[in-house]
Every structure is written in structure tokens, then in C-alpha cells.
PATORTI-348644 format. One record per residue: x, y, z of N, C-alpha, C in turn. Coordinates in steps of 0.2 Angstrom, whole numbers, plus 5000, padded with zeros to 4 digits. Example, Ala and Ser with C-alpha at 12.3 -4.5 7.8 and 13.67 -1.06 7.14 Angstrom:
BEGIN
506649725039506249785039506649845039506449895035506849955036506450005039
//
This chain:
BEGIN
491649265169491149235163491649245158491749205154492149205148491749265144492249295141492349355136492649345129492249375124492549375118492749425114493449415111493849475109494149475103493949535101494149535092494849575092495349555088496049585090496049605082496349675081496849695074497449675075497749645070498449615070498749635064499349655065499849665060500349635061500749615055501349575055501749575048502349565049502849565043502849475042502549475036502649395035503149365032503849395031504349375029504749315032504649305040504949245043504249205046503749205044503149175045502949115040502749055041502649005037501849015036501649085034500849105035500549105041499949125041499549125046499449075050499249025047498948965050499348915052499048895059499748855063499848785058500348755058500648705053501048655057501348605055501848545057501548515063502048475066501748425071501748475078501348455082501248475089501948495093502348445092502948445095503548495094503348505086503948535082503648595077503048645079502748665074503148715071502848735063503248785061503048865064503548905061503348975065502748995061502249015063501749055060501349105064501049145059500849215065500249185068499849135068499449115072499649085078500149045076500349015082500749065087501149095085501549145090501049185093500449205089499949255094499449225098499449145096498949125101499449105107500049085106500449075112500449135117500549195114500649255117499949275121499349265117498849275121498649235127498749175126498849125132499149135138499749165137500249195141499949265146499549295141499349365144498849345148498349295145497649285150497749235154498349195154498649145160498249095159497849065153497549005151497648985144497548935142497548905135497148955131497048965124496548995121496548965114495948965110496048945103495849015100496249035095496149085090496049085084495649105082495249105075495449185071495749165065496049215061495449225055495249275052494849305047495249275040495849285039496149265033496649225033496849175029497449125030497949145025498249205027498749225022499349175022499549175016500049125014500749155015501349105016501949125018502249185014502549225018502749285016502349345014501649325016501149385014501049435021501149495020501149545026500349555027500349585034499649615036499649665040499349725037499049785043498549775047497949755045497349735047497049665047497449615049497249555051496849555056496149515056495749505061495749445066495849435072495649385075495249375081495049315083494649315089494849275094494549265100494649215105494049235111494049185114493649185120493949155126493849195133494249185138494049225144494149195149494049235156494649265158494649345159495049385161494849455164495349465168495149535172495549605168495949565163496349625161495849675157495749735158495249795156495449785147494849785144494849775137495449835134495449905136495949945134496649935135496749885140497549865141497649795137497149765135497349695132497749685127497849725122498349725117498949755121498949785125499749805127499949725132499449705134499749645139499849585133499649565128499749525123500449555120500449615119501149625115501949615118501649615126502349595130502649535128502249475126502449415124502749415116502549475112502449455105503349475103503549445096504149465095504049515090504649545088504649615084504249615078504149565074503849555068503049545068502749555074502049555073501749585081501149625079500949665085500149665085499749665091499149685092499049745091498649785087498649865086497949875091497549835092496849855094496449795097496049805103495649745105495149765108494549745106493849755109493549705109493049715114492549655116491949655112491749595110491249575105490749525108490149525104489649475106489949405105489749365110489949295111489849245104489649275100489549235093489749265088490249315090490749345084491049285080491049285074491349245068491849275065492449285066492949325060492949315054492949245053492749205046491949235042491549195046490949195042490549265041490749305047490349375048490849415044491549415040491749465036491349495030491249565029490949585024491349595018491949605018492349625013493149625015493649625009494349625012494649665007495149695009495649735004496249725005496649704999497449694998497749744994498349754996498649804992499249754989499449764982500049734981500549794978501149794979501749834978502149814974502349844968502749834962503349894964503949874962504549914962504749914955504449954949504649944943505149974941505849954942506349984940506949934937507549954934508049914932508449894938508549924944508949904949508249884956508649824958508049784963508149834969507649834973507549884979507849834985508449854987508749804991508549804998508449865000508149875006507549855007506949845003506449835003506249765000506749724998506549674995506149624998505949625003505449575006504749605008504649665004504049695005503749724998504049714994503949724986504049694981503949684976503949644970504449674965504949644963505249694959505149664951504949724947504949694941505349754937505849714933506249764928505949784922505349744920505149764913504649824913504749874909504449924908503649914908503249934913502549924914502149984912501649974907501150024906500450024911500550074917500050064921499350084919499350134913498750144910498350074908498850034905498449974901498249934907498549934912498449884918497649924922497849964922497150014927496549994921496649994915496049984911495749914911496249864911496149794912495849774918496049804924495849794930495149804931494849844926494049874928493649814925493849774919493449704917493449664924493749664929493749604935493349634939493049694940492549734944491949704943491649684949490849644948490949574951490349534950490249464951490449434945491049384946491149334940491349264944491449214939491649164941492449164939492949164945493649184945493949114945493649074940494049004941494849024937494749054933495449054929495949104934495649134940496249164943496349134949496149064949496249024956496748974956497148964960497548904961497148834959497348784956496948744954496848694961497048704967496848664973496548704977496048754974495748804979495448774983495048704983494548684988493948714989493748754985493048774987492548754981491948744983491348734980491148784974491148834975491048894970491648934970491748954963492349004962492049074959491349084961491149154958491249184966491549254965491649304968491549364967491449424971491249494970491849524971492049564967492549624966492349694967492449724972492249804973492449844969493249834969493649894966494249854965494449874960495249854958495649904953496149944957496350004955497150004955497450034951498150034950498350104948498850124952499050194952499950174953500250234950501050244948501250304954501850284956502150354959502950344958503150364954503850354953503950274950504350244954504650184952504050124955503650154960503250114963502550114960502250054957501450044956501149994962500650024963500249994968499549964965499249914967498749894967498249884972497749904973497249894979496749844975496449804980495949764977495449734983494849764982494349754988493749704986493749654989493249604987492849564993492349534990491949494996492349434999492849414996493249354998493749334992494249294993494749274988494849194988494949174981495049104982495849094984496049034983496749024984497349054980497549094980498049134976497749184972497249204973496649234968497049304966497249344972497449414970498149414967498449354970499049364967499149344959498749304957498549284951498349344947497849374949497549424946498149494945498549504949499049554948499649534944499749464944500249424939499849444932499249434930499049444924499049524923498749564926498849644926499649644923500049624926500849644925500849614918500649564915500749534909500449594904499849624907499549664903500049724901500249734907500749794908501249804903501549734903502149714899502049704890501349704889501049694882501049634881501049574885501049504883500349484883499949504887499249514887498949574885498449564881497949634879497549654883497249714884496749724888496049684886495949694881495349654877495349584878495949554881495949474881495749464889495649524893495349494900494749474901494249494897493649454897493549384895494049374889494149314887494349264892494949284896495149254902494749234906494349284909493749264914493249214911493049224905492549174903492849094902493449094901493849034898493648984906493849014912493748974919494248924917494848944915495348904914496048944917496248904921496948924925497548944920497648904916498048904911498048984906497549004906497449064901497649124905497549124911497849194916498649194915498949244919499549264921499749214927500449224928500849194933500649224941500649174945500649184952501249234954501149284955501649334958501949304966502549334967502749334974502449364980502449324986502149344992502249404993503049414993503249484996502849544995502649554989502249624988501649624990501349574993500649584995500449585003499949625004499949655010499049655010498849625017498149625020497949675022497549735019497549795023497049815028496349775026495949775032495349725030494849715035494349655034493749705038493149715034492549745037492149715040491749715045491249695048490649735049490049685050489449735051489649785058489349855056489449895062490049935062490649915058491249955056491050025053491550065055491450135051491850125045491450165040491750155033492550195033492950165029493550185029494050135032493750095035494250035039494250055046494650015050494550025058495250075058495250125060495750185060496450155064496150105070496650075075497150025071496950005065497249945062497949975061497950045058498650065056498550065048498050045045497950035039497750105036497950135030497850185027497650175020496850145019496750115012496550175009496750175002496550224998496250174991496050224985495750204979495150134982495350064978494750034979494750004985495250004989495249984997494850035001494750094999494250135002493550155000493250104995492550114993492150054998491450084998491050055000490450044995490549994990490049994984489449944986489549914991489149854990489249804997488849744999489049705003489049635001489349595003489549515001489749475006489549405008489849375013490449335010490949345012491549285011491249205013491549155010491349105012491849055017492349085017492849055021493549105022493849075027494649125026495149085021495249115016495649095010496149135009496749115008497449145006497349184999497449244999497349284992498049274989
//
């Protein structure tokens, strides 16, 4: 009988053209979904259709992407991720696999998602981590950024923080937590929400960076929200600093799936409420 499986996946997004399969069938672009779907098919010895929960953009990383597929296989569930990893390249891995109900939908059933953005705030660029952090040489006031971030928590119309081509009927989303912390030259921003519009996280972070630089005032953030005008918000920051930390589903334990390898903190570790995302959208 066919069985439904849920995979927890991590990948370095630098050499992927995002998560979603793209390009002509005979000459596809290298994507996380395409590479993983091929490896799963080889492991279970039959073609499969793999569905991912979040359509991360080119260059975005993941510690806790969730994907699902249905197939007939005799591979024990506890060995499935090892079988798949045999056919995967070095920049992507399945951390865990579990059998789920036949109707499990990684997109529609997601309750909340958490992203982390990392900034290297120093005059000298981070040579060895340049593909995993965003370099900002301007001095940033993380206290002002932290204060501004709190204006974004709650249910709002985030049209000002979405790419003009977001493709969604509604731009209303719920942000459960948005926190800013600094350790030395590193500033991290954790944001947890019901779902995100196209480039929403990177625009939010770009706006907070402008606050940190003093180009936008803390008191301007509510006005930017109310304007519902993309031109009022800050720039879309580079993909390199963004990482999908985890995605939560009904029945998951609080604090994320420990097997995902994610170590969420701050906003990413909160459980203030539930809301349902309406689609797999790049943040």
C-alpha cells in the first residue's frame, strides 16, 4: 500500500535556484526540490512527486524545510532518511523522516513558520561566511531595531512589506514574534508568523536595518504599515542572510522538531497562538 512520508530537510541555498523546480524538463535549473525529488525516487525505486512547505528563493538557506511524498516502499521509516541521503549532494540532507496520515499537506496544514536573518555588522566583510550572512558596514542601533520590530507583531495588512508581484488575494498576515539581538559583530533577527508574502521577511529586515541606521524612525513603522505602499518600506535585503528555521504542524511538540537540527530562540521559540498559512510563499 502507498504510504505518506514527511521529511525534514536542510540545505545550503547558495548553489540552488531556490526550492521550487524550474526550467525546461530536459534542462532544469538546479533546485532543492528537483535534487531531493530525484534522490527520493532513486531511494524508493519509483518516480515520486515531492511537495515542499515553503518556496524559498535562490540563495535562501533552510534548517527545517518540510517536504512530503507518497510511495510504496519496504524501507523502514527510521532508515528512510539514510537511504535518501545516499543520493544527495553535499549541500542538502534529509535530517528525519516520519510516516504521516495520507492526507498530510505540508502547505495547507502548516500552523507557523520561523525565519532567522543574520547580519555581520562590521567594517570588514565576513570572507568565510559571505554566503550565509549579510554584510552591513553602517553602525546599527539594535535597540532601535528591536523597538521598531514590536510594531510589526500582531495581525496586520503587510502590503507595504511585500513584493509588488506577491500574487496573493490578501496581504493580511499574523506575526507572532519579531526579535532582534546582538552578539559582538553579529545581529540576528528572528521572525515567526502564520505565513509570509513574497520577499516579506527580507523587506521587513531591510526596513529594520534602515531604522538601525537612523534613516527611518521607530515611530515611522506604524505609518509604513498603514500606508499599504511598498515604496514606503526599506529595501529587500540579500537572500544570503536568510534561513528557514522550522515549520510547525498540529501535533508537533513545542520548540520545533528537535530532529531538524534547528535551535530556535527568541521569537522563533514562542507559541503565542495559531494561524494557518494560505500557501507556500518565499519569505
